C-alpha positions, -999 to +999 in steps of 0.1 A: +277+762+755+268+731+776+289+717+804+296+682+815+322+657+828+342+632+807+327+598+815+356+580+797+380+587+768+402+562+750+433+581+739+444+552+716+412+551+697+405+588+700+370+589+713+348+587+744+317+600+761+307+631+781+280+630+808+260+662+804+252+684+834+217+690+822+208+653+826+203+645+790+218+614+774+256+610+774+272+625+743+299+610+720+331+629+717+358+624+690+394+638+694+389+660+663+362+679+683+386+690+710+399+726+708+436+730+712+469+723+696+492+692+698+480+659+712+442+661+718+429+639+746+406+641+776+408+624+810+380+608+830+364+634+853+376+665+833+350+692+833+344+705+798+323+729+778+309+719+744+282+722+718+261+693+705+255+686+668+239+658+649+265+634+636+261+603+613+253+581+643+235+605+666+243+635+688+280+643+693+301+670+710+319+697+690+341+726+701+351+707+733+373+726+757+384+721+793+366+744+817+389+766+838 
């Protein structure tokens, strides 16, 4: 699992970007990649854990969850 902080997330459009702690390029995150039930959203500055997979338009986060 990688860690990072939410750079920004648009709750209306359901996507945003995570700044990776390892210094690699920011990664795209879609609301469908967020683990949890109910309304799935992230807030700017949230610390998260995630995996990176290759999506249609490049790397994207999956299995995103808030780090306790």
